[in-house]
C-alpha positions as a Markdown table, in Angstrom:
| # | Residue | x | y | z |
|---|---|---|---|---|
| 1 | Met | 10.5 | 20.6 | -13.1 |
| 2 | Leu | 8.8 | 17.1 | -13.3 |
| 3 | Val | 6.1 | 16.2 | -10.9 |
| 4 | Val | 4.9 | 12.6 | -10.4 |
| 5 | Tyr | 1.2 | 13.4 | -10.5 |
| 6 | Asn | -2.2 | 11.8 | -9.9 |
| 7 | Pro | -5.1 | 14.0 | -11.1 |
| 8 | Asn | -7.3 | 12.3 | -8.5 |
| 9 | Cys | -5.0 | 13.3 | -5.6 |
| 10 | Ser | -5.8 | 16.4 | -3.5 |
| 11 | Lys | -2.1 | 16.8 | -2.6 |
| 12 | Cys | -1.2 | 16.7 | -6.2 |
| 13 | Ala | -3.8 | 19.4 | -7.0 |
| 14 | Gln | -2.6 | 21.6 | -4.2 |
| 15 | Leu | 1.0 | 21.2 | -5.4 |
| 16 | Gly | -0.1 | 22.0 | -9.0 |
| 17 | Gln | -1.9 | 25.2 | -7.8 |
| 18 | Ala | 1.1 | 26.3 | -5.9 |
| 19 | Ile | 3.4 | 25.8 | -8.8 |
| 20 | Glu | 1.1 | 27.6 | -11.2 |
| 21 | Glu | 0.9 | 30.5 | -8.7 |
| 22 | Ser | 4.7 | 30.6 | -8.5 |
| 23 | Gly | 5.0 | 31.0 | -12.3 |
| 24 | Ala | 7.2 | 28.0 | -12.6 |
| 25 | Ser | 7.1 | 25.8 | -15.6 |
| 26 | Trp | 6.5 | 22.1 | -14.9 |
| 27 | Thr | 5.5 | 18.8 | -16.5 |
| 28 | Arg | 3.0 | 16.4 | -15.0 |
| 29 | Leu | 4.0 | 12.7 | -15.1 |
| 30 | His | 0.8 | 10.7 | -14.9 |
| 31 | Tyr | 2.5 | 7.7 | -13.4 |
| 32 | Leu | -0.6 | 5.6 | -13.1 |
| 33 | Glu | -1.3 | 5.9 | -16.8 |
| 34 | Gly | 1.8 | 4.1 | -18.1 |
| 35 | Glu | 4.2 | 7.1 | -18.1 |
| 36 | Leu | 6.5 | 5.6 | -15.5 |
| 37 | Thr | 9.7 | 3.9 | -16.8 |
| 38 | Ala | 12.4 | 1.8 | -15.2 |
| 39 | Asp | 14.9 | 4.6 | -15.8 |
| 40 | Leu | 12.6 | 7.1 | -14.1 |
| 41 | Val | 12.0 | 4.9 | -11.1 |
| 42 | His | 15.7 | 4.4 | -10.8 |
| 43 | Ser | 16.2 | 8.2 | -11.0 |
| 44 | Ile | 13.6 | 8.7 | -8.3 |
| 45 | Phe | 15.3 | 6.3 | -5.9 |
| 46 | Asp | 18.7 | 7.8 | -6.8 |
| 47 | Gly | 17.6 | 11.4 | -6.3 |
| 48 | Tyr | 15.8 | 11.0 | -3.0 |
| 49 | Gln | 18.0 | 11.9 | 0.0 |
| 50 | Gly | 15.7 | 10.5 | 2.7 |
| 51 | Pro | 14.8 | 7.0 | 3.8 |
| 52 | Val | 13.5 | 4.8 | 0.9 |
| 53 | Arg | 10.3 | 4.1 | 2.9 |
| 54 | Asp | 9.3 | 7.7 | 2.3 |
| 55 | Leu | 8.8 | 6.9 | -1.3 |
| 56 | Ile | 6.4 | 4.0 | -0.7 |
| 57 | Arg | 2.7 | 4.2 | 0.1 |
| 58 | Ser | 2.8 | 1.3 | 2.5 |
| 59 | Lys | -1.0 | 1.2 | 3.1 |
| 60 | Glu | -1.8 | 0.5 | -0.5 |
| 61 | Pro | -3.3 | -3.0 | -0.9 |
| 62 | Glu | -0.7 | -3.9 | -3.5 |
| 63 | Trp | 2.0 | -3.2 | -1.1 |
| 64 | Val | 0.4 | -5.0 | 1.8 |
| 65 | Val | -0.3 | -8.1 | -0.4 |
| 66 | Gly | 3.3 | -7.9 | -1.8 |
| 67 | Gly | 4.6 | -8.3 | 1.8 |
| 68 | Leu | 7.8 | -6.2 | 1.2 |
| 69 | Asp | 9.6 | -4.2 | 3.9 |
| 70 | Pro | 11.3 | -1.1 | 2.5 |
| 71 | Arg | 13.9 | -1.4 | 5.2 |
| 72 | Gly | 14.9 | -5.0 | 4.5 |
| 73 | Thr | 14.3 | -5.3 | 0.7 |
| 74 | Ala | 17.0 | -4.7 | -1.9 |
| 75 | Arg | 16.6 | -1.4 | -3.7 |
| 76 | Glu | 16.5 | -3.2 | -7.1 |
| 77 | Glu | 13.6 | -5.3 | -5.9 |
| 78 | Leu | 11.8 | -2.2 | -4.6 |
| 79 | Glu | 12.3 | -0.5 | -7.9 |
| 80 | Ala | 10.9 | -3.5 | -9.8 |
| 81 | Phe | 7.9 | -3.6 | -7.5 |
| 82 | Val | 7.1 | 0.1 | -8.0 |
| 83 | Leu | 7.4 | -0.3 | -11.7 |
| 84 | Glu | 5.0 | -3.2 | -11.6 |
| 85 | His | 2.7 | -1.6 | -9.1 |
| 86 | Pro | 3.0 | 2.2 | -9.6 |
| 87 | Val | 0.2 | 2.9 | -7.2 |
| 88 | Val | 2.6 | 2.2 | -4.3 |
| 89 | Leu | 4.8 | 5.2 | -5.3 |
| 90 | Gln | 4.4 | 8.2 | -3.0 |
| 91 | Arg | 2.9 | 11.3 | -4.6 |
| 92 | Pro | 3.4 | 14.0 | -5.4 |
| 93 | Leu | 7.1 | 13.9 | -6.0 |
| 94 | Val | 9.0 | 16.8 | -7.4 |
| 95 | Leu | 12.1 | 16.0 | -9.6 |
| 96 | Val | 14.3 | 19.0 | -10.2 |
| 97 | Asn | 18.1 | 19.5 | -10.5 |
| 98 | Gly | 18.7 | 15.8 | -9.9 |
| 99 | Arg | 16.9 | 15.8 | -6.6 |
| 100 | Val | 13.6 | 14.3 | -5.6 |
| 101 | Glu | 11.3 | 15.9 | -3.0 |
| 102 | Val | 8.2 | 14.5 | -1.5 |
| 103 | Ala | 5.6 | 17.3 | -1.6 |
| 104 | Arg | 2.7 | 16.1 | 0.5 |
| 105 | Ser | 2.2 | 19.1 | 2.8 |
| 106 | Pro | 1.6 | 22.7 | 1.9 |
| 107 | Glu | 4.7 | 23.6 | 4.0 |
| 108 | Ala | 6.8 | 21.1 | 2.0 |
| 109 | Val | 5.6 | 22.6 | -1.2 |
| 110 | Gln | 6.4 | 26.1 | -0.1 |
| 111 | Glu | 9.8 | 25.0 | 1.1 |
| 112 | Ile | 10.6 | 23.3 | -2.2 |
| 113 | Leu | 9.5 | 26.3 | -4.2 |
| 114 | Ser | 11.5 | 28.7 | -2.1 |
| 115 | Arg | 14.6 | 26.6 | -2.0 |
| 116 | Leu | 14.6 | 26.3 | -5.8 |
| 117 | Gly | 14.9 | 29.9 | -6.5 |
| 118 | Pro | 14.0 | 31.7 | -9.7 |
| 119 | Ser | 16.7 | 30.1 | -11.9 |
| 120 | Ala | 15.7 | 26.6 | -11.1 |
| 121 | Leu | 12.0 | 27.1 | -11.6 |
| 122 | Asp | 12.3 | 27.0 | -15.3 |
| 123 | Glu | 14.0 | 23.6 | -15.4 |
């Protein structure tokens, strides 16, 4: 399980604690420290089943100054913007089994972990 992670984010810390308590193996991707790649951004957009706007932190200054609208902007342009300004990417994100889940609330974290089941936790 790969987690798009910011060590200064309380939601990321809560997710990390829940994963540790579950016994799952996971990898932190420190996306603000240069670990985000174009392929990974593309995979995130591909694997997320909800609205693209859920993947964007629209109150970040970089997003506001950029003036993009996630509903009216081509996906390729959004991906390029996220790669150039990774701070606008929502966090934490869980990538497992080709799917991407936004894990901002404790309920979402528990739902993700319970849905994965024991066999998927080691991926």
